[in-house]
Structures are given as structure tokens and as C-alpha cells.
C-alpha positions as CSV (number, residue, x, y, z in Angstrom):
1,K,12.8,33.3,270.3
2,I,9.3,32.0,270.7
3,A,8.1,28.5,271.7
4,L,4.6,27.3,270.8
5,V,3.5,24.5,273.1
6,G,0.3,22.6,273.6
7,Q,-1.4,19.2,273.0
8,N,-2.0,17.7,269.6
9,G,-4.8,19.5,267.8
10,S,-4.5,22.7,269.8
11,G,-3.7,24.8,266.7
12,K,0.1,25.2,266.7
13,S,0.8,23.8,263.2
14,T,-2.3,25.7,261.8
15,F,-0.9,28.9,263.2
16,V,2.5,28.2,261.5
17,K,0.8,27.4,258.2
18,L,-1.2,30.6,258.4
19,L,2.0,32.5,259.1
20,L,3.7,31.0,256.0
21,H,0.7,31.9,253.8
22,L,-0.1,28.3,253.1
23,Y,-3.6,29.0,254.5
24,E,-5.7,32.1,254.0
25,P,-7.1,33.5,257.3
26,T,-10.9,33.5,257.3
27,G,-11.0,36.4,259.8
28,G,-8.6,39.1,261.1
29,Q,-5.3,39.7,259.4
30,I,-1.6,38.8,259.6
31,A,0.9,41.7,259.3
32,M,4.6,42.1,259.3
33,D,6.2,45.4,260.2
34,G,2.7,46.8,260.3
35,I,2.1,45.8,256.6
36,S,-0.7,43.3,255.8
37,M,0.4,40.0,254.4
38,G,-1.8,40.7,251.4
39,D,0.3,43.7,250.4
40,Y,3.4,41.6,250.0
41,T,4.1,39.4,247.0
42,L,3.8,35.7,247.9
43,Q,7.4,35.1,247.1
44,S,8.8,38.0,249.1
45,W,6.6,37.0,252.1
46,R,7.8,33.4,252.0
47,D,11.4,34.4,251.4
48,T,11.3,36.0,254.9
49,F,10.9,32.5,256.5
50,K,13.0,29.4,256.6
51,P,10.8,26.5,257.8
52,V,11.6,23.0,258.8
53,F,8.5,20.8,259.2
54,Q,8.0,17.5,261.0
55,D,7.3,15.9,257.6
56,Y,10.7,17.1,256.2
57,R,12.1,15.5,253.1
58,T,15.6,14.5,251.8
59,F,16.0,14.3,248.1
60,A,18.0,12.2,245.6
61,L,20.8,14.8,245.5
62,S,24.1,15.2,247.2
63,V,24.3,16.0,250.8
64,A,25.5,19.5,249.9
65,E,22.7,20.1,247.5
66,N,20.1,18.8,250.0
67,I,21.4,21.4,252.5
68,L,21.8,24.3,250.0
69,T,18.5,23.4,248.2
70,R,20.3,24.4,245.0
71,P,23.2,23.2,242.9
72,M,26.7,23.8,244.2
73,R,28.3,26.8,242.4
74,K,30.9,25.9,239.7
75,D,33.4,28.7,239.9
76,P,36.3,28.0,242.3
77,E,35.5,30.9,244.7
78,G,31.8,30.2,244.8
79,E,32.3,26.5,245.3
80,A,34.8,27.1,248.2
81,A,32.2,29.4,249.8
82,D,29.4,26.9,249.4
83,R,31.6,24.1,250.9
84,A,32.4,26.2,253.9
85,L,28.8,27.0,254.3
86,V,27.7,23.4,254.2
87,E,30.5,22.3,256.5
88,N,29.4,24.9,259.1
89,A,25.8,23.9,258.7
90,L,26.7,20.2,259.2
91,R,28.7,20.9,262.4
92,Q,25.9,23.1,263.8
93,S,23.2,20.4,263.2
94,G,25.3,17.6,264.6
95,A,25.5,15.7,261.2
96,Y,29.2,16.5,260.4
97,D,30.8,13.3,261.7
98,R,28.2,11.1,260.0
99,V,28.6,12.8,256.7
100,M,32.4,12.8,256.8
101,K,32.2,9.0,257.1
102,M,30.3,8.7,253.9
103,P,32.3,7.6,250.7
104,H,32.3,11.1,249.2
105,G,31.6,13.3,252.2
106,M,29.2,16.1,251.4
107,D,29.2,15.1,247.7
108,T,27.7,11.7,248.6
109,M,24.3,11.1,247.0
110,L,21.4,10.5,249.3
111,T,18.7,7.8,248.8
112,R,19.0,5.0,246.2
113,E,16.3,6.4,243.9
114,F,18.8,7.2,241.2
115,D,22.0,5.7,242.6
116,D,22.3,2.1,243.8
117,K,25.2,3.3,246.0
118,G,23.4,6.2,247.5
119,E,23.4,6.7,251.3
120,V,20.2,5.8,253.2
121,L,19.9,7.8,256.4
122,S,18.1,6.9,259.6
123,G,15.2,9.1,260.8
124,G,17.4,11.1,263.2
125,E,20.2,11.5,260.6
126,A,17.8,12.8,258.0
127,Q,16.3,15.2,260.5
128,K,19.8,16.7,261.1
129,I,20.3,17.2,257.4
130,A,17.0,19.0,257.1
131,L,17.9,21.2,260.1
132,A,21.2,22.0,258.5
133,R,19.3,23.9,255.9
134,V,18.4,26.4,258.5
135,F,22.0,27.0,259.4
136,A,22.9,27.4,255.7
137,S,20.2,30.0,255.1
138,D,20.0,33.7,255.9
139,S,16.3,34.1,256.2
140,P,15.4,36.5,259.0
141,V,12.8,34.2,260.6
142,V,13.3,30.5,261.3
143,I,10.3,28.3,261.9
144,L,10.7,24.8,263.4
145,D,7.5,22.7,263.4
146,E,8.5,19.7,265.5
147,P,11.4,18.8,263.3
148,T,13.3,16.9,266.0
149,S,10.8,14.2,266.9
150,A,13.3,11.4,265.9
151,L,16.0,12.8,268.3
152,D,16.2,11.9,272.0
153,P,15.5,14.7,274.5
154,V,19.2,15.4,275.2
155,A,20.1,15.6,271.5
156,E,17.0,17.8,270.8
157,Y,18.0,20.2,273.6
158,Q,21.6,20.4,272.4
159,L,20.4,21.1,268.8
160,F,18.0,23.8,270.0
161,E,20.9,25.4,272.0
162,N,23.0,25.4,268.8
163,M,20.1,26.9,266.9
164,M,19.6,29.7,269.4
165,A,23.3,30.5,269.3
166,A,23.5,30.4,265.5
167,C,20.3,32.5,265.1
168,R,21.3,35.3,267.5
169,D,20.3,38.0,264.9
170,R,17.2,36.1,263.7
171,A,13.7,35.4,265.0
172,V,13.0,31.7,265.8
173,V,9.5,30.3,266.2
174,F,9.6,26.6,267.3
175,I,7.1,23.9,268.2
176,S,8.1,21.0,270.4
177,H,6.2,18.5,272.4
178,R,9.2,18.3,274.8
179,L,8.7,21.3,277.0
180,S,12.4,21.2,278.2
181,S,13.2,23.0,275.0
182,A,10.8,25.8,275.8
183,V,13.2,26.9,278.6
184,L,15.4,28.3,275.9
185,A,12.7,30.6,274.5
186,D,12.3,34.3,275.3
187,R,8.5,33.8,275.3
188,V,6.3,30.8,275.5
189,Y,2.7,30.6,274.1
190,L,0.4,27.8,275.3
191,F,-2.2,26.8,272.7
192,E,-5.5,25.2,273.8
193,E,-8.4,24.5,271.4
194,G,-7.2,27.1,268.8
195,R,-6.5,29.8,271.4
196,I,-3.5,31.2,273.3
197,T,-4.4,30.6,276.9
198,E,-1.1,31.3,278.6
199,S,2.0,33.3,277.6
200,G,5.2,34.5,279.2
201,T,8.7,33.4,280.0
202,H,9.2,29.8,281.2
203,R,9.9,31.1,284.7
204,A,6.9,33.3,284.8
205,L,4.6,30.5,283.6
206,M,6.0,28.1,286.2
207,E,5.3,30.7,288.9
208,Q,1.8,31.2,287.5
209,D,1.3,27.5,288.2
210,G,-1.3,27.0,285.5
211,H,-1.7,24.4,282.8
212,Y,1.8,24.9,281.3
213,A,3.5,24.4,284.7
214,D,1.4,21.2,285.2
215,M,2.4,19.9,281.8
216,F,6.1,20.7,282.4
217,R,6.2,19.0,285.8
218,K,4.4,15.8,284.5
219,Q,6.8,15.6,281.5
220,A,9.9,16.2,283.7
221,E,8.7,13.4,286.0
222,S,8.3,11.0,283.1
223,Y,11.9,11.7,282.0
224,R,13.1,11.0,285.5
225,E,11.3,7.7,285.5
226,T,12.8,6.8,282.2
227,E,16.4,7.6,283.4
228,A,15.7,5.5,286.6
229,E,14.6,2.5,284.4
230,K,17.8,2.8,282.4
231,E,19.9,2.7,285.5
232,V,18.0,-0.4,286.8
233,R,18.6,-2.2,283.5
234,A,22.3,-1.2,283.6
């Protein structure tokens, strides 16, 4: 479980796009299991990864089809298995209660592009639907490129906890501006100006007392101030 952290423009998303073969490297090589990316077919390489980007999309399809990214199977046994898969994914992503309140549950159409009665989701709700796709997939590597920006820090942390538990047997690479989530990672990489300048566990980097530790402390302080402001208003 790997966290990529750093300021905007430091190279985190570019790294992910290179890893997904959306960009071609201009130098060096990318390899998996010791085999160069160029020796894989494009489809077999990309099938290894299940990404969720910060510019995720929901489509004018049912909730279930949005999560499965394919039609629901028609045979009774296949449909039952798909429904169980979608239900579990919704629970894991935190979207289950919201979807079950919709007129047709997981069969409810999203957006009003083709259905005047389609459900229109908030930013945070749509993000949970996009993240549910990860829980419904079996790709060995999950990549999360800041997909939780519309969630508050507590909701994001809980969702990442669910993600780590659900992906016990899978690799997870995630980018988040909220460094509190990096605590969950086995290893943290700090990007600065296109280079990895610090790496290690959260604890080791805090003990190293470098740039990562400074960023973490400043962010933690801003969260404490926000909570204090809420208490004053209350």
C-alpha cells in the first residue's frame, strides 16, 4: 500500500499516467515482474490496474451499471451474483444508504441526460459511486488519484480504511493532499519537482523530520484550528 504525496505540480499524477501507459516514457523504462511495459499488450497491461481519477465520471446508466461498468447479467444466477457484488461495493464505499433511498435502488438511472426522472448526485455521492467500482473489480493493482476531494477529511480517512481492508490481497497506490491518509500506507513517497525526495513509512518520515514531517504537522494544525472554529460557532 503506497501513498504518493507532494504539492501540486510535483509529478504525482504524471507518474500515475506513465504507470497506466497513458504516456510513453521519454527515458528509462517501466517494468512489471521484471518484464518491460513494451512487452505486454496494451490491454493486458491496463487490465492489471483499476484506477479512479479525480476527474471521475458517472454515466447515464443505472447505479449498478455505473459500478460494474458493464450491463447486468440476464441469467438468474448471474444477475444474483452481480447484485450481491454491487451491494457489497456500495456498502464498502459508503454509498449504500443513499442508493437504497432512490426510487429503484441500484436500478435507478443516474443523470437526467436520457431520463427526466434520473437521479442527480452531489459531488461527494458521485465520488462514492466511482470508488465503488474499485470494490466491484478484481484487478490486482488499484490506483486512486485524489478521488476523494469532495469528501471531508474524516469521511476520506474512513473510506481509505475500508479500501485497505477490502484490498488486503491487492496493491494500492493512492494520491491524496490530506496527509492523514498517508498514515495508512506501508510506504510513503514524497514528490518534489518531478523527483522522489523522501520515502519510508509515515513514522520513519516523521522521525526524519524533513519536508514531509513539516507538511504533515502544518496540515494537522490547520485541521485543529478548523475543529476549534466549529466548536466556537456551536
